[in-house]
N, C-alpha and C positions, 0 to 999 in steps of 0.2 A: 401605573399599576405597581403596588408594593407587594412584598413577600406574602403578606397576610391575605392578599386578594388572589393569589395564585392557587390553582387546584393542585392536588398532589403530584400529578404528572408534570404540570408546568413548573412546579417548584423543583422537581427532580432534574429536568433538563437545564434549568438555570443554574442549579448547584453544580451540575456536571461541568458546565462551561467555566463557571467561576473557579472551581477547584483545579481545572486543567491549565489555566493561564499562569504565566510567570511574568517577571518584570521585563523580559525581552519582547513581550507581545503588546506593542503599543498601537498597532494598526491591524484590525481584524478584517479578513476578507473571507466571506462565507461562500463556499461553492454550493449553489442551490439548483437542484434539478426540478423542484416542485413536488417531490415526494414527501411523505410524512416525516422521514428522518431529517431531510435538509430544511424543510419548513420549520420544524421544531427547533432546529439548530439556529436558523435565521432569527427566530424570535428570541431565543436565549442569548445569542451573541449580542444583539442590539440591547437587550435588557441589561446585560452585564457591562457592555461598553459605555452606556450612558452613566451608570453609577460609578464606573472607574475613570471616567473622562478619557476614554480611548476613542480613536478614530475607527470607523467601521464602514464597510461597503460589502457589496455582493456581486458575484459573477455567475452568469447562467451560460452553460456550454450547450450550443446547438450542434449535435453530431450529424444532423441531416440524414439520419438513417430511416426515418419514417415520414410518411405523408403528413403534411401540415406541421412539420417540426418547428418551423419558424413561428407559426401561430401558437404552438404550445409554449415556446420560449417567451413570447410576448405575454402570454397569460401568467407565466411564472413571474415575470417582471411586474405585472400589475399587482400580484399578491404581495410582492416585496415592497412596492410603493405603499400599499395599504398598511403594511407593518411599520412603515416610517423610514424606509431606506431612501435617502436622497441620492445615493450613488449606486447605480446598478449597471453593470456592463454585460451585454449579451455578445458572446463570441462564437462565431461559426468555425468549425473545424472540419477537415477532410479526413475520412476514415477509409483506409484501404481494406475493403471487405474481402479481398482475395489474398490478404497477407498470410504468410505461412503460419503465423502465431494464432490465426483464427480471428473472427470478427470481434469477439468480446475483448480479447487482449489488444487488438488494434485500436478499438474505440478507447480503451483505457489509456493506451500510450498517447493518443492524440489529445485526450482530455488533460492528462498530466502535463504535457508540453504547454498547453494553453494556460493552465493554472500557474505553472512555473513562470511564464512570461508576465502574467498579471501580477504575481507576487513580487517579481524583481522590479517592475515598473513603479511600485509605490515607495518603499518595500513594505511587505505585509506578511503576517502569518495567515496561511490558508487553513480555514476550518472545514473539516470533512465530517459528514454525518454517519459514518460507519458505526454500526451497533455491535453488541455482543453476538447477536445472531449472525451478522456478516462475518465476524471473526470465526465462529464455529464452522460456517460454511467453507471458509478459506482453508481451515485445517483439514476438513474432510476431503476437499478437492486435492490438497497436497498429498494426503495419504493415498488417495486413489491413483495418483500419478507416480507414486514411489519417490516422492521428493525427499530431500534431505532436511536437516534441522532448520536451515534458514527459511525454507518455505513453510514448514510446519509451525514455525514461530509466529506466523501470521503477520498482521499489520501492527506496526509500532504505534503507541499513543502519540509519540512525537518523533518525526523524522525530518531533520532539517527545518524547513519553514512550513512543513505540514503538521497539523495538529488534529487529533481525533478525540474529542472530549467524551463521546458516547460509547466507547468500547466496553464499558461496564454496565450499560443500560440495555435492556431488552427492547426489541423493535416495538413491542406492544406499548411501551411507555411513550414513545414518540407519537404513535398513533393516538393514544389517549390525550396527550398534550395538545395535539391539533384539534381534537374534538372539544376539549375544554376552552380553547382559545378561539373557536369558531373559524379555524383555518380549513381550507378545502384542498387536500393533497391531490396532485395529479397521479392517476393510476397508469403507469407506463405499461403498455401491452407486452413489452419484452419481458416484464417480470412474471408473466404467466405463460411464456412461450417455452415449451418443453424441448425445443431444439437446443436450448442453452443448458449446459451442464449445471450451472449454479441454480437455475430454476428447478431442475430435477432434484438437486440436493435439498433445496428449500421446501419443496412441496411434497416430495416423496421419501427421500432417504432419511432426513432428520426426524420427521414424524414417525416413520417406521422404527427407528432406533429408540425414540422416546416410548413407543408402545411396547416394544419387545424387551428393552433393558430397564425401563422405568424412567420417571422424570429426572431431570438434571443433566441429561447428556449434553445439551447445548452449553450449559455453564461449565461442565467438565472439559469439553473441547477447548473452550476459550481459556480456561485455567491452564490447560496443557500448553497452549501457545505462549502464555505469559512465562511459564517456567522454562520452556525451551528458549525463549527470547533472552532470558538472563544467561543461560548457558552459552548461547551463540555469541552474545556480546563479549563474554569472557574469552572464548576461544578465538574470536576475531582479534581481540587486543593482543593475545599471546602470539597469534600468527603474524600480526603486523610487526612485532618486535623480531620474531624469527626471520621474517622476510628480509628485513634490513640487514640482518647478519649474513644470510645466505647470498644476498646480492653484493654486500660490501666486501666479502672475502676476495672478490676479483677486481674490485674497483670499477666495474662496468655495469651495464644493465643486463648482464647475464646472471644465471643462478648456478651456485656451486652444488653439484649433484651429491657429493659426500655429506654436505651440511643438510641437504634435503632428506637423504636416506636415513639420517639419524633421528629425524623427527617422527613423532607418532602420526599415524595415518590421518587423523582428524586435522592436525596442524599442517601436515604436508600438503594436503589437498587445498586447504585455505591459502597457503603461501602461493601455490601455483595459480590459484584463481586471482589473487591480488596482482601477481606478476603479469598475467595475461591481460587483465583489465588495464593495468598501467601502460600496456602496449596498444591500447585501443581496440582490443579484441572482445567483443560482446557476444550476446546470444550463446553463452557457454552452458553446456549441459554436463551432467556427471560423466557421461560417456566421453566428452572431449577432455575433461580434466583427468579422468582415469587413463586415457590414451597417452597424454603427456606424462603422467606419473609413471607409466611403464618404461619410459626412457630412463627413469631413476632407479626403480626397484626391480625391473625385469629387463635390464639391458643386456642384449646378447649380440651387439654389433649393429643393430638397426640405427639408421642415421636420423630419420625425421618422422614427424607426425603432422598431419594436416588438421588444422582447426579453422573455424570460420574466418576466411580472409587472410590467413597467414600459415606459415610453416614453422614448426618448432624443431630445432636441430640440436643433437648432442655432439659436442666436439671437445676433446681434451678435458673431459670431466665437467663441462659446463653446458647449460642450456641457453640457447639464443633464439630469437624470433626473427624470421626473415619473410 
C-alpha cells in the first residue's frame, strides 16, 4: 500500500511515526493493547519500517486484570498477524491491585517493567500509542493532585528507549485510521469504568470544560505540557550542575547546606530530589522533599527527617542519608 492509497487518517498516523523516528531507531517494538491507538500505531510502524528497512516487532502485555484476558491477548496477536507482524510476543505480568499507588499505577508500573525487559533483550525502541487526548488527561490529573511542573509536563515524546509518535494527534484520528484500514479495535471495559479517575476525566471533566470554556481546551492542555516540559528540562540541567557542586564541596556523598541554601527554591528542591534518588530512595513526594529542605532553610537544631526507607540527618552543616 503506497501513500496515495492511504486515507487521510492512515496517512496522518504514518507521517507521525515517520517524523518521530531518528537514526538511533533501527529496531521498532510496538506496544499493542488492541485498542484503536495501538492498532493504528502497529500499522504505521510496520509501514514505515518496511520503507526504511528497519526491523520491527510487537509486544502484547496481558495484565490478567479481567476475565478472559489471555483470550483478549490472543485476539490482539491475531490482528497483528493479519497486519503482517512475523514477531509478536505476548507477556503476562502480575499486578498488585492492593498496592498503595492504586491499581492504575500498579498496572502501569508492571507494564513498563515488562516493556523495558523486552526492549533490552533486542535492543529496540518501544513505540507507545499515547495521543494528544491522553496528554491532556495527564495534565488535568496532575493539576487535580497539586503536582509540580514535572508532572504537569506530561509525557515526553521520547524518554530513553520509549517513543510516543502520536502525542500531536487526536484520538479520533487513530479511530478513523482503524476504520479506513478495516481494523477492529478491542474496547477495553476499563476505559468506561468510572471507578478510574482517568475515565472520569475523559468522559466527564474534559467534555464539560470544552462545553463551558469553548473548543480547544484539550489542545491547550497538551500545549501547556509541552511548554512546561521545556522549562523542566532546563531546570533539571541547572540542578544537575548545582548538585555536583553542593556534593563536591565535601568530597563525599553528603550535601553542603550552605551551598543548598544559596540556591533558588526551584533548583534546591531538584537538587535534593536528585541526591535522594542517587541514594536509592524512591516514591518521593513534595512533602518528603520539603521536609528534607527544612533541614537546610528552617534548621533550628533538629537532627533528622524520615523519608521512605531512610533517614536524612544534618550534621556539621552537611546532609547525609542513613
